[in-house]
PDBQT receptor file of N, H, CA, C and O in Angstrom, charges set to zero:
ATOM      1  N   MET A   1      12.000  11.317   7.825  1.00  0.00    +0.000 N 
ATOM      2  CA  MET A   1      11.479  10.685   6.564  1.00  0.00    +0.000 C 
ATOM      3  C   MET A   1      10.301  10.142   7.255  1.00  0.00    +0.000 C 
ATOM      4  O   MET A   1      10.314  10.114   8.486  1.00  0.00    +0.000 OA
ATOM      5  N   GLY A   2       9.155   9.651   6.518  1.00  0.00    +0.000 N 
ATOM      6  H   GLY A   2       9.145   9.674   5.518  1.00  0.00    +0.000 HD
ATOM      7  CA  GLY A   2       7.999   8.948   6.688  1.00  0.00    +0.000 C 
ATOM      8  C   GLY A   2       7.253   8.315   6.007  1.00  0.00    +0.000 C 
ATOM      9  O   GLY A   2       7.606   8.311   4.828  1.00  0.00    +0.000 OA
ATOM     10  N   ALA A   3       6.130   7.621   6.268  1.00  0.00    +0.000 N 
ATOM     11  H   ALA A   3       5.843   7.624   7.226  1.00  0.00    +0.000 HD
ATOM     12  CA  ALA A   3       5.676   7.005   5.083  1.00  0.00    +0.000 C 
ATOM     13  C   ALA A   3       3.942   7.470   4.777  1.00  0.00    +0.000 C 
ATOM     14  O   ALA A   3       3.432   7.835   5.836  1.00  0.00    +0.000 OA
ATOM     15  N   LYS A   4       3.248   7.513   3.938  1.00  0.00    +0.000 N 
ATOM     16  H   LYS A   4       3.662   7.215   3.077  1.00  0.00    +0.000 HD
ATOM     17  CA  LYS A   4       1.908   8.538   4.111  1.00  0.00    +0.000 C 
ATOM     18  C   LYS A   4       1.199   7.339   3.423  1.00  0.00    +0.000 C 
ATOM     19  O   LYS A   4       1.542   7.153   2.256  1.00  0.00    +0.000 OA
ATOM     20  N   VAL A   5      -0.092   6.162   4.139  1.00  0.00    +0.000 N 
ATOM     21  H   VAL A   5      -0.370   6.313   5.087  1.00  0.00    +0.000 HD
ATOM     22  CA  VAL A   5      -1.019   5.111   3.810  1.00  0.00    +0.000 C 
ATOM     23  C   VAL A   5      -1.591   6.122   2.952  1.00  0.00    +0.000 C 
ATOM     24  O   VAL A   5      -1.472   7.337   3.113  1.00  0.00    +0.000 OA
ATOM     25  N   LEU A   6      -2.114   5.634   2.187  1.00  0.00    +0.000 N 
ATOM     26  H   LEU A   6      -2.211   4.647   2.056  1.00  0.00    +0.000 HD
ATOM     27  CA  LEU A   6      -2.890   5.696   1.040  1.00  0.00    +0.000 C 
ATOM     28  C   LEU A   6      -4.132   4.889   0.990  1.00  0.00    +0.000 C 
ATOM     29  O   LEU A   6      -5.146   5.435   0.556  1.00  0.00    +0.000 OA
ATOM     30  N   LYS A   7      -4.175   3.697   1.366  1.00  0.00    +0.000 N 
ATOM     31  H   LYS A   7      -3.351   3.253   1.719  1.00  0.00    +0.000 HD
ATOM     32  CA  LYS A   7      -5.149   3.068   1.801  1.00  0.00    +0.000 C 
ATOM     33  C   LYS A   7      -4.904   1.370   2.338  1.00  0.00    +0.000 C 
ATOM     34  O   LYS A   7      -3.831   0.798   2.149  1.00  0.00    +0.000 OA
ATOM     35  N   ARG A   8      -5.757   0.895   2.833  1.00  0.00    +0.000 N 
ATOM     36  H   ARG A   8      -6.629   1.360   2.987  1.00  0.00    +0.000 HD
ATOM     37  CA  ARG A   8      -5.385  -0.375   3.757  1.00  0.00    +0.000 C 
ATOM     38  C   ARG A   8      -5.984  -1.434   3.055  1.00  0.00    +0.000 C 
ATOM     39  O   ARG A   8      -6.527  -0.894   2.092  1.00  0.00    +0.000 OA
ATOM     40  N   PHE A   9      -6.101  -2.144   3.026  1.00  0.00    +0.000 N 
ATOM     41  H   PHE A   9      -5.659  -2.583   3.808  1.00  0.00    +0.000 HD
ATOM     42  CA  PHE A   9      -6.987  -3.302   3.054  1.00  0.00    +0.000 C 
ATOM     43  C   PHE A   9      -6.665  -4.663   4.002  1.00  0.00    +0.000 C 
ATOM     44  O   PHE A   9      -5.587  -5.073   4.432  1.00  0.00    +0.000 OA
ATOM     45  N   GLY A  10      -7.838  -5.122   4.134  1.00  0.00    +0.000 N 
ATOM     46  H   GLY A  10      -8.714  -4.789   3.784  1.00  0.00    +0.000 HD
ATOM     47  CA  GLY A  10      -7.661  -6.264   5.558  1.00  0.00    +0.000 C 
ATOM     48  C   GLY A  10      -7.178  -8.193   4.585  1.00  0.00    +0.000 C 
ATOM     49  O   GLY A  10      -7.435  -8.898   3.609  1.00  0.00    +0.000 OA
ATOM     50  N   ALA A  11      -6.239  -8.085   6.022  1.00  0.00    +0.000 N 
ATOM     51  H   ALA A  11      -6.030  -7.512   6.814  1.00  0.00    +0.000 HD
ATOM     52  CA  ALA A  11      -5.770  -9.134   4.754  1.00  0.00    +0.000 C 
ATOM     53  C   ALA A  11      -6.083 -11.015   4.878  1.00  0.00    +0.000 C 
ATOM     54  O   ALA A  11      -5.344 -12.000   4.859  1.00  0.00    +0.000 OA
ATOM     55  N   GLY A  12      -7.580 -10.799   5.008  1.00  0.00    +0.000 N 
ATOM     56  H   GLY A  12      -8.180  -9.999   5.023  1.00  0.00    +0.000 HD
ATOM     57  CA  GLY A  12      -8.059 -11.439   4.483  1.00  0.00    +0.000 C 
ATOM     58  C   GLY A  12      -8.915 -11.964   3.085  1.00  0.00    +0.000 C 
ATOM     59  O   GLY A  12      -9.927 -12.666   3.089  1.00  0.00    +0.000 OA
ATOM     60  N   ALA A  13      -8.304 -11.492   2.069  1.00  0.00    +0.000 N 
ATOM     61  H   ALA A  13      -7.482 -10.922   2.065  1.00  0.00    +0.000 HD
ATOM     62  CA  ALA A  13      -9.168 -11.420   0.595  1.00  0.00    +0.000 C 
ATOM     63  C   ALA A  13      -9.638 -12.561  -0.079  1.00  0.00    +0.000 C 
ATOM     64  O   ALA A  13     -10.504 -11.921  -0.675  1.00  0.00    +0.000 OA
ATOM     65  N   PRO A  14      -9.759 -13.395  -0.379  1.00  0.00    +0.000 N 
ATOM     66  CA  PRO A  14     -10.390 -14.227  -1.256  1.00  0.00    +0.000 C 
ATOM     67  C   PRO A  14      -8.770 -14.786  -1.542  1.00  0.00    +0.000 C 
ATOM     68  O   PRO A  14      -7.787 -14.058  -1.407  1.00  0.00    +0.000 OA
ATOM     69  N   ARG A  15      -8.723 -15.982  -1.892  1.00  0.00    +0.000 N 
ATOM     70  H   ARG A  15      -9.522 -16.574  -2.002  1.00  0.00    +0.000 HD
ATOM     71  CA  ARG A  15      -7.543 -17.518  -2.373  1.00  0.00    +0.000 C 
ATOM     72  C   ARG A  15      -7.908 -16.736  -3.854  1.00  0.00    +0.000 C 
ATOM     73  O   ARG A  15      -8.933 -16.693  -4.535  1.00  0.00    +0.000 OA
ATOM     74  N   GLY A  16      -6.461 -16.105  -4.011  1.00  0.00    +0.000 N 
ATOM     75  H   GLY A  16      -5.629 -16.140  -3.459  1.00  0.00    +0.000 HD
ATOM     76  CA  GLY A  16      -6.292 -15.375  -5.591  1.00  0.00    +0.000 C 
ATOM     77  C   GLY A  16      -6.406 -13.353  -5.451  1.00  0.00    +0.000 C 
ATOM     78  O   GLY A  16      -5.971 -12.354  -6.025  1.00  0.00    +0.000 OA
ATOM     79  N   SER A  17      -6.909 -13.566  -4.794  1.00  0.00    +0.000 N 
ATOM     80  H   SER A  17      -7.263 -14.377  -4.328  1.00  0.00    +0.000 HD
ATOM     81  CA  SER A  17      -7.028 -11.643  -4.907  1.00  0.00    +0.000 C 
ATOM     82  C   SER A  17      -6.021 -11.114  -3.748  1.00  0.00    +0.000 C 
ATOM     83  O   SER A  17      -5.684 -11.362  -2.590  1.00  0.00    +0.000 OA
ATOM     84  N   TRP A  18      -5.729 -10.109  -4.955  1.00  0.00    +0.000 N 
ATOM     85  H   TRP A  18      -6.002  -9.908  -5.895  1.00  0.00    +0.000 HD
ATOM     86  CA  TRP A  18      -4.435  -9.438  -4.231  1.00  0.00    +0.000 C 
ATOM     87  C   TRP A  18      -4.879  -7.727  -4.781  1.00  0.00    +0.000 C 
ATOM     88  O   TRP A  18      -4.480  -7.082  -5.750  1.00  0.00    +0.000 OA
ATOM     89  N   PRO A  19      -5.742  -7.428  -3.823  1.00  0.00    +0.000 N 
ATOM     90  CA  PRO A  19      -6.337  -5.955  -4.191  1.00  0.00    +0.000 C 
ATOM     91  C   PRO A  19      -5.303  -4.903  -3.556  1.00  0.00    +0.000 C 
ATOM     92  O   PRO A  19      -5.265  -3.752  -3.992  1.00  0.00    +0.000 OA
ATOM     93  N   ALA A  20      -4.434  -5.345  -2.473  1.00  0.00    +0.000 N 
ATOM     94  H   ALA A  20      -4.466  -6.280  -2.119  1.00  0.00    +0.000 HD
ATOM     95  CA  ALA A  20      -3.795  -4.339  -2.160  1.00  0.00    +0.000 C 
ATOM     96  C   ALA A  20      -2.157  -4.473  -3.192  1.00  0.00    +0.000 C 
ATOM     97  O   ALA A  20      -1.354  -3.719  -2.641  1.00  0.00    +0.000 OA
ATOM     98  N   GLU A  21      -1.703  -4.942  -4.033  1.00  0.00    +0.000 N 
ATOM     99  H   GLU A  21      -2.356  -5.554  -4.480  1.00  0.00    +0.000 HD
ATOM    100  CA  GLU A  21      -1.433  -5.200  -5.076  1.00  0.00    +0.000 C 
ATOM    101  C   GLU A  21      -1.599  -4.756  -6.112  1.00  0.00    +0.000 C 
ATOM    102  O   GLU A  21      -0.635  -4.675  -6.874  1.00  0.00    +0.000 OA
ATOM    103  N   GLU A  22      -2.754  -4.354  -6.473  1.00  0.00    +0.000 N 
ATOM    104  H   GLU A  22      -3.537  -4.419  -5.854  1.00  0.00    +0.000 HD
ATOM    105  CA  GLU A  22      -3.502  -4.142  -7.486  1.00  0.00    +0.000 C 
ATOM    106  C   GLU A  22      -3.785  -2.932  -7.225  1.00  0.00    +0.000 C 
ATOM    107  O   GLU A  22      -4.647  -2.723  -8.079  1.00  0.00    +0.000 OA
ATOM    108  N   TYR A  23      -3.667  -1.910  -6.610  1.00  0.00    +0.000 N 
ATOM    109  H   TYR A  23      -2.967  -2.080  -5.917  1.00  0.00    +0.000 HD
ATOM    110  CA  TYR A  23      -3.964  -0.357  -5.850  1.00  0.00    +0.000 C 
ATOM    111  C   TYR A  23      -2.586  -0.300  -5.688  1.00  0.00    +0.000 C 
ATOM    112  O   TYR A  23      -2.447   0.778  -5.111  1.00  0.00    +0.000 OA
ATOM    113  N   ALA A  24      -1.672  -0.695  -5.807  1.00  0.00    +0.000 N 
ATOM    114  H   ALA A  24      -1.785  -1.571  -6.277  1.00  0.00    +0.000 HD
ATOM    115  CA  ALA A  24       0.103  -0.287  -5.614  1.00  0.00    +0.000 C 
ATOM    116  C   ALA A  24      -0.091  -0.595  -7.115  1.00  0.00    +0.000 C 
ATOM    117  O   ALA A  24      -0.978   0.189  -7.453  1.00  0.00    +0.000 OA
ATOM    118  N   ALA A  25       0.245  -1.275  -8.124  1.00  0.00    +0.000 N 
ATOM    119  H   ALA A  25       0.965  -1.912  -7.850  1.00  0.00    +0.000 HD
ATOM    120  CA  ALA A  25       0.310  -1.269  -9.541  1.00  0.00    +0.000 C 
ATOM    121  C   ALA A  25      -0.218  -0.241 -10.144  1.00  0.00    +0.000 C 
ATOM    122  O   ALA A  25       0.403   0.340 -11.034  1.00  0.00    +0.000 OA
ATOM    123  N   ALA A  26      -1.698   0.218  -9.669  1.00  0.00    +0.000 N 
ATOM    124  H   ALA A  26      -2.202  -0.255  -8.946  1.00  0.00    +0.000 HD
ATOM    125  CA  ALA A  26      -2.291   1.185 -10.356  1.00  0.00    +0.000 C 
ATOM    126  C   ALA A  26      -1.514   2.865 -10.147  1.00  0.00    +0.000 C 
ATOM    127  O   ALA A  26      -1.186   3.661 -11.026  1.00  0.00    +0.000 OA
ATOM    128  N   ARG A  27      -1.390   2.992  -8.533  1.00  0.00    +0.000 N 
ATOM    129  H   ARG A  27      -1.657   2.345  -7.819  1.00  0.00    +0.000 HD
ATOM    130  CA  ARG A  27      -0.781   3.960  -8.214  1.00  0.00    +0.000 C 
ATOM    131  C   ARG A  27       0.389   4.867  -8.686  1.00  0.00    +0.000 C 
ATOM    132  O   ARG A  27       0.592   6.081  -8.681  1.00  0.00    +0.000 OA
ATOM    133  N   ARG A  28       1.395   3.255  -9.286  1.00  0.00    +0.000 N 
ATOM    134  H   ARG A  28       1.230   2.268  -9.291  1.00  0.00    +0.000 HD
ATOM    135  CA  ARG A  28       2.831   3.402  -9.740  1.00  0.00    +0.000 C 
ATOM    136  C   ARG A  28       2.825   3.715 -11.212  1.00  0.00    +0.000 C 
ATOM    137  O   ARG A  28       3.731   4.338 -11.765  1.00  0.00    +0.000 OA
ATOM    138  N   ALA A  29       1.475   3.126 -11.972  1.00  0.00    +0.000 N 
ATOM    139  H   ALA A  29       0.740   2.620 -11.523  1.00  0.00    +0.000 HD
ATOM    140  CA  ALA A  29       1.172   3.774 -13.500  1.00  0.00    +0.000 C 
ATOM    141  C   ALA A  29       1.225   5.269 -13.386  1.00  0.00    +0.000 C 
ATOM    142  O   ALA A  29       1.942   6.059 -14.000  1.00  0.00    +0.000 OA
ATOM    143  N   GLU A  30       0.360   5.477 -12.518  1.00  0.00    +0.000 N 
ATOM    144  H   GLU A  30      -0.223   4.835 -12.019  1.00  0.00    +0.000 HD
ATOM    145  CA  GLU A  30       0.216   6.741 -12.156  1.00  0.00    +0.000 C 
ATOM    146  C   GLU A  30       1.290   8.098 -11.961  1.00  0.00    +0.000 C 
ATOM    147  O   GLU A  30       1.078   9.302 -12.106  1.00  0.00    +0.000 OA
ATOM    148  N   GLY A  31       2.723   7.223 -11.505  1.00  0.00    +0.000 N 
ATOM    149  H   GLY A  31       2.895   6.245 -11.387  1.00  0.00    +0.000 HD
ATOM    150  CA  GLY A  31       4.174   7.908 -11.308  1.00  0.00    +0.000 C 
ATOM    151  C   GLY A  31       4.344   7.917  -9.651  1.00  0.00    +0.000 C 
ATOM    152  O   GLY A  31       5.469   8.101  -9.185  1.00  0.00    +0.000 OA
ATOM    153  N   LYS A  32       3.634   7.791  -9.106  1.00  0.00    +0.000 N 
ATOM    154  H   LYS A  32       2.721   7.641  -9.485  1.00  0.00    +0.000 HD
ATOM    155  CA  LYS A  32       4.012   7.249  -7.671  1.00  0.00    +0.000 C 
ATOM    156  C   LYS A  32       4.585   5.987  -7.052  1.00  0.00    +0.000 C 
ATOM    157  O   LYS A  32       4.044   4.881  -7.023  1.00  0.00    +0.000 OA
ATOM    158  N   PRO A  33       6.003   6.398  -6.464  1.00  0.00    +0.000 N 
ATOM    159  CA  PRO A  33       7.108   5.084  -6.057  1.00  0.00    +0.000 C 
ATOM    160  C   PRO A  33       5.439   4.417  -4.788  1.00  0.00    +0.000 C 
ATOM    161  O   PRO A  33       5.603   4.584  -3.580  1.00  0.00    +0.000 OA
ATOM    162  N   ALA A  34       4.200   3.816  -5.230  1.00  0.00    +0.000 N 
ATOM    163  H   ALA A  34       4.067   3.681  -6.211  1.00  0.00    +0.000 HD
ATOM    164  CA  ALA A  34       3.595   3.144  -4.234  1.00  0.00    +0.000 C 
ATOM    165  C   ALA A  34       4.350   1.290  -4.156  1.00  0.00    +0.000 C 
ATOM    166  O   ALA A  34       4.921   0.575  -4.980  1.00  0.00    +0.000 OA
ATOM    167  N   LYS A  35       3.977   1.144  -2.836  1.00  0.00    +0.000 N 
ATOM    168  H   LYS A  35       3.513   1.724  -2.166  1.00  0.00    +0.000 HD
ATOM    169  CA  LYS A  35       3.908  -0.779  -2.626  1.00  0.00    +0.000 C 
ATOM    170  C   LYS A  35       3.481  -0.922  -0.963  1.00  0.00    +0.000 C 
ATOM    171  O   LYS A  35       3.458  -0.110  -0.037  1.00  0.00    +0.000 OA
ATOM    172  N   VAL A  36       3.252  -1.952  -1.044  1.00  0.00    +0.000 N 
ATOM    173  H   VAL A  36       3.271  -2.611  -1.795  1.00  0.00    +0.000 HD
ATOM    174  CA  VAL A  36       2.375  -2.743  -0.592  1.00  0.00    +0.000 C 
ATOM    175  C   VAL A  36       3.632  -3.204   1.141  1.00  0.00    +0.000 C 
ATOM    176  O   VAL A  36       4.816  -3.539   1.174  1.00  0.00    +0.000 OA
ATOM    177  N   ILE A  37       2.578  -2.980   2.320  1.00  0.00    +0.000 N 
ATOM    178  H   ILE A  37       1.616  -2.707   2.294  1.00  0.00    +0.000 HD
ATOM    179  CA  ILE A  37       3.668  -3.138   3.525  1.00  0.00    +0.000 C 
ATOM    180  C   ILE A  37       2.529  -4.356   4.064  1.00  0.00    +0.000 C 
ATOM    181  O   ILE A  37       1.451  -4.651   3.549  1.00  0.00    +0.000 OA
ATOM    182  N   MET A  38       3.012  -4.776   4.955  1.00  0.00    +0.000 N 
ATOM    183  H   MET A  38       3.888  -4.536   5.373  1.00  0.00    +0.000 HD
ATOM    184  CA  MET A  38       1.958  -5.808   5.900  1.00  0.00    +0.000 C 
ATOM    185  C   MET A  38       1.847  -4.797   7.491  1.00  0.00    +0.000 C 
ATOM    186  O   MET A  38       2.797  -4.067   7.775  1.00  0.00    +0.000 OA
ATOM    187  N   ASP A  39       0.700  -4.866   8.353  1.00  0.00    +0.000 N 
ATOM    188  H   ASP A  39      -0.072  -5.459   8.123  1.00  0.00    +0.000 HD
ATOM    189  CA  ASP A  39       0.651  -4.293   8.992  1.00  0.00    +0.000 C 
ATOM    190  C   ASP A  39       0.457  -5.571  10.417  1.00  0.00    +0.000 C 
ATOM    191  O   ASP A  39      -0.628  -5.906  10.893  1.00  0.00    +0.000 OA
ATOM    192  N   LEU A  40       1.687  -6.038  10.810  1.00  0.00    +0.000 N 
ATOM    193  H   LEU A  40       2.568  -5.766  10.423  1.00  0.00    +0.000 HD
ATOM    194  CA  LEU A  40       1.011  -7.177  11.696  1.00  0.00    +0.000 C 
ATOM    195  C   LEU A  40       0.016  -6.736  12.689  1.00  0.00    +0.000 C 
ATOM    196  O   LEU A  40      -0.950  -7.499  12.704  1.00  0.00    +0.000 OA
ATOM    197  N   LYS A  41      -0.058  -5.894  13.408  1.00  0.00    +0.000 N 
ATOM    198  H   LYS A  41       0.726  -5.274  13.396  1.00  0.00    +0.000 HD
ATOM    199  CA  LYS A  41      -0.856  -5.328  14.516  1.00  0.00    +0.000 C 
ATOM    200  C   LYS A  41      -2.183  -5.345  13.909  1.00  0.00    +0.000 C 
ATOM    201  O   LYS A  41      -3.183  -5.893  14.372  1.00  0.00    +0.000 OA
ATOM    202  N   SER A  42      -2.117  -4.911  13.196  1.00  0.00    +0.000 N 
ATOM    203  H   SER A  42      -1.304  -4.465  12.820  1.00  0.00    +0.000 HD
ATOM    204  CA  SER A  42      -3.730  -4.558  13.056  1.00  0.00    +0.000 C 
ATOM    205  C   SER A  42      -4.567  -5.434  11.745  1.00  0.00    +0.000 C 
ATOM    206  O   SER A  42      -5.503  -4.897  11.152  1.00  0.00    +0.000 OA
ATOM    207  N   ASP A  43      -4.135  -6.697  11.435  1.00  0.00    +0.000 N 
ATOM    208  H   ASP A  43      -3.375  -7.133  11.917  1.00  0.00    +0.000 HD
ATOM    209  CA  ASP A  43      -3.289  -7.233  10.305  1.00  0.00    +0.000 C 
ATOM    210  C   ASP A  43      -3.925  -6.791   8.880  1.00  0.00    +0.000 C 
ATOM    211  O   ASP A  43      -5.080  -6.994   8.506  1.00  0.00    +0.000 OA
ATOM    212  N   ALA A  44      -3.253  -6.367   8.428  1.00  0.00    +0.000 N 
ATOM    213  H   ALA A  44      -2.315  -6.202   8.732  1.00  0.00    +0.000 HD
ATOM    214  CA  ALA A  44      -3.681  -5.043   7.298  1.00  0.00    +0.000 C 
ATOM    215  C   ALA A  44      -2.580  -5.167   6.212  1.00  0.00    +0.000 C 
ATOM    216  O   ALA A  44      -1.425  -5.388   6.577  1.00  0.00    +0.000 OA
ATOM    217  N   PHE A  45      -2.882  -5.035   4.883  1.00  0.00    +0.000 N 
ATOM    218  H   PHE A  45      -3.820  -4.856   4.587  1.00  0.00    +0.000 HD
ATOM    219  CA  PHE A  45      -1.807  -4.387   4.232  1.00  0.00    +0.000 C 
ATOM    220  C   PHE A  45      -2.250  -2.890   3.548  1.00  0.00    +0.000 C 
ATOM    221  O   PHE A  45      -3.283  -2.478   3.021  1.00  0.00    +0.000 OA
ATOM    222  N   LEU A  46      -1.076  -2.370   3.804  1.00  0.00    +0.000 N 
ATOM    223  H   LEU A  46      -0.237  -2.704   4.233  1.00  0.00    +0.000 HD
ATOM    224  CA  LEU A  46      -1.114  -0.262   3.529  1.00  0.00    +0.000 C 
ATOM    225  C   LEU A  46      -0.513  -0.641   2.450  1.00  0.00    +0.000 C 
ATOM    226  O   LEU A  46       0.312  -1.553   2.398  1.00  0.00    +0.000 OA
ATOM    227  N   VAL A  47      -1.001   0.234   1.252  1.00  0.00    +0.000 N 
ATOM    228  H   VAL A  47      -1.672   0.975   1.294  1.00  0.00    +0.000 HD
ATOM    229  CA  VAL A  47       0.024   0.980   0.143  1.00  0.00    +0.000 C 
ATOM    230  C   VAL A  47      -0.164   2.494   0.975  1.00  0.00    +0.000 C 
ATOM    231  O   VAL A  47      -0.947   3.370   1.343  1.00  0.00    +0.000 OA
ATOM    232  N   VAL A  48       1.600   1.887   0.925  1.00  0.00    +0.000 N 
ATOM    233  H   VAL A  48       2.236   1.175   0.626  1.00  0.00    +0.000 HD
ATOM    234  CA  VAL A  48       2.037   3.155   1.019  1.00  0.00    +0.000 C 
ATOM    235  C   VAL A  48       3.487   4.122   0.555  1.00  0.00    +0.000 C 
ATOM    236  O   VAL A  48       4.626   3.885   0.959  1.00  0.00    +0.000 OA
ATOM    237  N   VAL A  49       3.135   5.119  -0.283  1.00  0.00    +0.000 N 
ATOM    238  H   VAL A  49       2.210   5.310  -0.611  1.00  0.00    +0.000 HD
ATOM    239  CA  VAL A  49       4.666   6.402  -0.463  1.00  0.00    +0.000 C 
ATOM    240  C   VAL A  49       5.153   6.988   0.969  1.00  0.00    +0.000 C 
ATOM    241  O   VAL A  49       4.766   7.281   2.101  1.00  0.00    +0.000 OA
ATOM    242  N   VAL A  50       6.325   6.946   0.073  1.00  0.00    +0.000 N 
ATOM    243  H   VAL A  50       6.640   6.708  -0.846  1.00  0.00    +0.000 HD
ATOM    244  CA  VAL A  50       7.519   7.352   1.416  1.00  0.00    +0.000 C 
ATOM    245  C   VAL A  50       7.651   8.482   1.540  1.00  0.00    +0.000 C 
ATOM    246  O   VAL A  50       8.017   8.996   0.483  1.00  0.00    +0.000 OA
ATOM    247  N   ALA A  51       7.471   9.534   2.763  1.00  0.00    +0.000 N 
ATOM    248  H   ALA A  51       7.174   9.117   3.622  1.00  0.00    +0.000 HD
ATOM    249  CA  ALA A  51       7.694  10.612   2.395  1.00  0.00    +0.000 C 
ATOM    250  C   ALA A  51       9.320  11.311   2.069  1.00  0.00    +0.000 C 
ATOM    251  O   ALA A  51      10.393  10.801   2.391  1.00  0.00    +0.000 OA
ATOM    252  N   GLY A  52       9.173  12.220   1.560  1.00  0.00    +0.000 N 
ATOM    253  H   GLY A  52       8.301  12.635   1.298  1.00  0.00    +0.000 HD
ATOM    254  CA  GLY A  52      10.751  13.209   1.264  1.00  0.00    +0.000 C 
ATOM    255  C   GLY A  52      10.575  14.226   2.104  1.00  0.00    +0.000 C 
ATOM    256  O   GLY A  52       9.638  14.577   2.821  1.00  0.00    +0.000 OA
ATOM    257  N   ASP A  53      11.625  14.630   1.892  1.00  0.00    +0.000 N 
ATOM    258  H   ASP A  53      12.386  14.344   1.310  1.00  0.00    +0.000 HD
ATOM    259  CA  ASP A  53      11.819  15.459   2.648  1.00  0.00    +0.000 C 
ATOM    260  C   ASP A  53      11.025  17.168   2.405  1.00  0.00    +0.000 C 
ATOM    261  O   ASP A  53      10.918  18.146   3.145  1.00  0.00    +0.000 OA
ATOM    262  N   ASP A  54      10.660  16.919   1.221  1.00  0.00    +0.000 N 
ATOM    263  H   ASP A  54      10.748  16.124   0.620  1.00  0.00    +0.000 HD
ATOM    264  CA  ASP A  54       9.678  17.473   0.072  1.00  0.00    +0.000 C 
ATOM    265  C   ASP A  54       8.106  17.416   0.979  1.00  0.00    +0.000 C 
ATOM    266  O   ASP A  54       7.254  18.279   0.765  1.00  0.00    +0.000 OA
ATOM    267  N   ASP A  55       7.962  16.704   1.619  1.00  0.00    +0.000 N 
ATOM    268  H   ASP A  55       8.654  16.003   1.793  1.00  0.00    +0.000 HD
ATOM    269  CA  ASP A  55       6.013  16.294   1.891  1.00  0.00    +0.000 C 
ATOM    270  C   ASP A  55       6.106  16.996   3.501  1.00  0.00    +0.000 C 
ATOM    271  O   ASP A  55       5.106  17.029   4.218  1.00  0.00    +0.000 OA
TER     272      ASP A  55
């Protein structure tokens, strides 16, 4: 089991802006189980979909 990264967002977004969360919400509206995780090493938010056995 792994995860597929759909998109990366730099952690330096303007105050009050949540582009990764907005992108993930749009993917969830399309039926994809997207979630946002923080990659500390690259200082970025990643929108990911957990890959199952059939991916």
